[in-house]
C-alpha positions as CSV (number, residue, x, y, z in Angstrom):
1,M,-0.8,-3.7,55.5
2,D,-0.4,-7.5,55.7
3,G,2.1,-9.6,53.7
4,R,-0.5,-10.8,51.2
5,S,-1.5,-7.2,50.3
6,T,2.1,-6.2,49.8
7,T,2.7,-9.2,47.5
8,T,-0.4,-8.3,45.4
9,L,0.9,-4.8,45.0
10,D,4.3,-6.0,44.0
11,V,2.8,-8.3,41.4
12,E,0.7,-5.5,40.0
13,E,3.6,-3.1,39.9
14,A,5.8,-5.7,38.1
15,S,3.0,-6.3,35.7
16,S,2.7,-2.6,34.9
17,R,6.4,-2.4,34.3
18,S,6.3,-5.4,32.0
19,I,3.4,-3.8,30.0
20,A,5.3,-0.5,29.7
21,A,8.4,-2.3,28.5
22,V,6.3,-4.1,25.8
23,E,4.7,-0.9,24.7
24,R,8.1,0.8,24.3
25,A,9.3,-2.2,22.3
26,M,6.3,-1.9,20.0
27,D,6.9,1.8,19.7
28,V,10.4,1.0,18.4
29,L,9.2,-1.5,15.9
30,L,6.4,0.8,14.7
31,L,9.0,3.6,14.2
32,F,10.9,1.4,11.8
33,G,7.7,0.7,9.9
34,R,6.7,4.4,9.5
35,S,10.0,6.1,9.1
36,G,10.6,5.2,5.5
37,R,14.3,4.9,6.2
38,P,16.0,1.5,5.6
39,D,17.9,1.7,8.9
40,L,18.0,3.8,12.1
41,G,20.6,4.6,14.8
42,I,20.2,4.5,18.5
43,T,20.3,8.3,18.8
44,E,17.6,8.7,16.1
45,I,15.3,6.3,17.9
46,A,15.9,7.8,21.3
47,T,15.2,11.3,20.0
48,E,12.1,10.4,18.1
49,L,10.6,8.3,20.9
50,N,11.8,10.5,23.8
51,L,13.7,7.5,25.4
52,T,17.2,7.3,26.8
53,K,19.9,5.7,24.7
54,A,20.3,3.0,27.4
55,A,16.6,2.1,27.2
56,V,16.7,2.0,23.4
57,H,19.8,-0.3,23.5
58,R,18.1,-2.7,25.9
59,I,15.0,-2.8,23.7
60,L,17.0,-3.4,20.5
61,T,19.0,-6.1,22.2
62,A,15.8,-7.9,23.2
63,L,14.3,-7.5,19.7
64,R,17.5,-8.8,18.1
65,T,17.4,-12.1,20.0
66,R,14.0,-12.7,18.4
67,R,15.2,-11.6,15.0
68,L,12.7,-8.8,14.9
69,I,15.6,-6.4,14.5
70,S,19.0,-6.9,12.8
71,A,22.2,-4.9,13.3
72,D,25.0,-3.9,10.9
73,P,28.2,-4.3,12.9
74,T,30.0,-1.9,10.7
75,T,27.6,1.1,10.7
76,R,26.0,0.2,14.1
77,R,22.6,0.9,12.6
78,Y,19.6,-1.2,12.9
79,A,16.9,-2.4,10.5
80,L,13.8,-4.7,10.6
81,G,14.8,-8.3,10.9
82,P,13.5,-11.4,9.1
83,A,10.9,-12.2,11.8
84,A,9.4,-8.7,11.3
85,V,9.3,-9.2,7.6
86,A,7.6,-12.5,8.1
87,L,4.9,-10.8,10.3
88,G,4.4,-8.2,7.6
89,R,4.0,-10.8,4.9
90,A,1.5,-12.7,7.0
91,Y,-0.6,-9.6,7.3
92,L,-0.3,-8.7,3.6
93,A,-1.3,-12.2,2.7
94,R,-4.6,-11.6,4.3
95,T,-5.3,-8.2,2.7
96,D,-7.9,-7.8,-0.1
97,L,-5.4,-5.8,-2.2
98,R,-3.0,-8.7,-2.8
99,L,-5.9,-11.1,-3.4
100,L,-7.5,-8.8,-6.0
101,A,-4.2,-7.9,-7.6
102,A,-3.0,-11.5,-8.0
103,P,-4.8,-12.3,-11.3
104,E,-3.7,-8.9,-12.7
105,L,-0.1,-9.7,-11.9
106,R,-0.4,-13.1,-13.5
107,G,-2.0,-11.6,-16.6
108,L,0.7,-8.9,-16.9
109,A,3.6,-11.4,-16.5
110,D,2.1,-13.7,-19.2
111,E,1.3,-10.9,-21.6
112,C,4.5,-8.9,-21.3
113,G,6.8,-11.9,-20.5
114,E,8.5,-10.0,-17.6
115,T,8.2,-9.7,-13.9
116,A,4.9,-8.1,-12.7
117,T,4.9,-6.4,-9.3
118,L,2.5,-4.8,-6.8
119,S,3.7,-2.0,-4.5
120,V,2.1,0.0,-1.7
121,R,3.0,3.2,0.0
122,R,4.3,3.4,3.6
123,G,4.7,7.1,4.5
124,D,7.5,8.6,2.4
125,A,8.5,5.2,1.1
126,R,7.2,2.5,-1.3
127,L,7.6,-1.2,-0.9
128,Y,6.9,-4.3,-3.0
129,V,4.3,-6.6,-1.6
130,D,3.9,-9.2,-4.3
131,Q,5.3,-10.3,-7.7
132,V,4.9,-12.8,-10.4
133,V,8.2,-13.9,-12.0
134,P,8.3,-15.3,-15.6
135,A,10.1,-18.5,-16.4
136,Q,13.1,-16.8,-18.0
137,E,16.8,-17.5,-17.1
138,L,17.5,-13.7,-17.2
139,R,14.8,-11.9,-15.2
140,I,14.2,-9.3,-12.6
141,E,13.2,-10.4,-9.1
142,V,12.4,-7.8,-6.4
143,I,12.7,-8.1,-2.6
144,L,9.4,-7.9,-0.9
145,G,9.0,-5.5,2.1
146,T,12.1,-3.4,1.5
147,P,11.3,0.4,1.5
148,Y,12.4,2.6,-1.4
149,P,12.0,6.4,-1.8
150,L,9.0,7.7,-3.8
151,H,11.2,9.5,-6.4
152,A,13.2,6.5,-7.6
153,G,11.9,4.0,-10.1
154,A,8.7,3.6,-12.1
155,S,6.6,2.1,-9.3
156,S,7.6,4.9,-6.9
157,K,7.0,7.7,-9.4
158,A,3.6,6.3,-10.4
159,M,2.6,6.8,-6.8
160,L,4.3,10.2,-6.2
161,A,2.8,11.7,-9.3
162,F,-0.8,10.9,-8.2
163,L,-0.5,12.2,-4.7
164,S,-2.1,15.6,-4.0
165,D,-0.1,18.7,-4.8
166,G,0.3,19.4,-1.1
167,E,1.7,15.9,-0.5
168,I,4.1,16.2,-3.4
169,D,5.3,19.6,-2.2
170,G,5.8,18.2,1.3
171,Y,7.8,15.3,0.0
172,L,10.0,17.5,-2.1
173,A,10.5,19.9,0.8
174,Q,11.3,17.4,3.5
175,R,13.2,14.7,1.6
176,E,16.6,14.8,0.1
177,L,16.4,13.3,-3.4
178,E,19.0,10.7,-2.9
179,A,20.5,8.9,-5.9
180,L,20.1,5.1,-5.8
181,T,21.9,4.9,-9.2
182,A,23.6,7.4,-11.5
183,K,20.2,7.7,-13.4
184,T,18.0,8.5,-10.4
185,I,16.4,11.9,-10.8
186,T,17.7,14.2,-8.0
187,Q,16.9,17.6,-9.3
188,V,13.6,19.0,-7.9
189,D,12.6,20.9,-11.1
190,K,13.4,17.9,-13.3
191,L,11.4,15.6,-11.0
192,R,8.4,18.0,-11.1
193,R,8.4,18.0,-14.9
194,E,8.6,14.2,-14.8
195,L,5.7,13.9,-12.4
196,A,3.5,16.2,-14.5
197,A,4.2,14.1,-17.6
198,I,3.4,10.9,-15.7
199,R,0.1,12.3,-14.5
200,K,-0.8,13.4,-18.0
201,R,-0.1,10.1,-19.7
202,G,-1.2,7.9,-16.8
203,Y,1.9,5.8,-16.3
204,A,5.6,6.1,-15.3
205,M,8.7,4.6,-16.9
206,S,12.2,4.0,-15.5
207,V,15.4,3.1,-17.1
208,G,18.0,2.2,-14.4
209,E,16.7,4.7,-11.9
210,R,16.3,2.4,-9.0
211,Q,18.4,-0.6,-10.1
212,D,21.2,-0.6,-12.7
213,G,20.3,-2.7,-15.7
214,A,16.5,-2.8,-14.9
215,V,13.7,-1.0,-16.7
216,A,10.1,-0.8,-15.8
217,V,6.7,0.7,-16.6
218,A,4.1,1.3,-13.8
219,A,0.6,2.7,-13.3
220,P,-1.2,3.8,-10.1
221,V,-4.1,2.0,-8.4
222,L,-6.6,4.5,-7.0
223,D,-9.4,4.1,-4.4
224,H,-13.0,5.4,-4.5
225,D,-11.8,8.9,-3.5
226,G,-9.1,8.9,-6.2
227,V,-6.3,8.4,-3.6
228,V,-3.4,6.4,-4.8
229,I,-3.1,3.2,-2.8
230,A,-0.7,1.1,-4.8
231,S,1.0,0.7,-8.1
232,L,1.3,-2.1,-10.6
233,S,4.5,-2.5,-12.7
234,V,6.2,-4.7,-15.2
235,A,10.0,-4.8,-15.0
236,G,12.7,-6.6,-17.0
237,P,16.4,-6.5,-17.9
238,Q,17.3,-3.4,-19.9
239,T,18.9,-5.4,-22.7
240,R,15.7,-7.1,-23.5
241,F,12.8,-5.0,-22.3
242,R,13.7,-1.4,-22.9
243,T,12.4,-1.4,-26.5
244,R,9.1,-2.9,-25.4
245,L,8.3,-0.5,-22.5
246,G,5.9,1.5,-24.6
247,D,4.2,-1.5,-26.0
248,C,3.6,-2.9,-22.5
249,A,2.4,0.4,-21.0
250,P,-1.3,0.0,-22.2
251,A,-1.6,-3.4,-20.6
252,V,-0.2,-2.1,-17.3
253,V,-2.6,0.9,-17.3
254,A,-5.5,-1.4,-18.1
255,A,-4.7,-3.7,-15.3
256,A,-4.3,-0.8,-12.8
257,T,-7.6,0.6,-14.0
258,R,-9.4,-2.7,-13.4
259,L,-7.9,-3.0,-10.0
260,S,-8.9,0.7,-9.2
261,A,-12.5,-0.1,-10.2
262,E,-12.5,-3.0,-7.6
263,F,-11.8,-0.3,-5.0
264,G,-14.6,1.9,-6.2
265,Y,-12.7,4.4,-8.4
266,D,-14.7,6.0,-11.1
267,P,-12.7,8.2,-13.5
268,G,-15.9,9.8,-14.7
269,A,-17.2,10.8,-11.3
């Protein structure tokens, strides 16, 4: 074999190794996106992706230099970084859901005088993808892209309640109902009763369940198959908005119904 052939093989082998390294890095990023957990440790990542801890550490180090991953020096756990959030927002900015929901959010914020939000489901988690904030000094602002569990808060419960019975059973069996505040529902039987009530009336309410001092009302957005794809909510400070939750609920349901119709949902079908 001549020198030129050997060089070609070396280049091809190096290229294959580089591609494999990129694929492993993408696998790590995708794991953060689908896990539903706010952060992960090296051992968890290595176990789920069948990689060595040393390989995971090298990948995380490379991703951190590009701000795709951030690290907590105290807990030594890792989370998606600002560059990853920016990529996610760039994608979401081009989705039809956000474009179609934008006028509904503006209408809700104007009518109710509080923050209107749009959320989507990601596995066992729910995250805000858009909001319209009113011109009030005291107001609620949410962080876009941060995952929250499906049992805590109005936007989450509006999604969980309209999943299939099998999906609800699976969530309750596999997830610990962690308390985000002292008012988060953490008892399975109590949560099941709450979900049944939400499904019956068509909307969810929350008083300090996800965030202390915040109250919200939310309704699900369904697609043409009746599958929940998002939720719309209006949220405000408890001191001002709690007494108006019920009054604002019909507007939230109406907005979610209109948005569902855009995706082909027909309640009479």
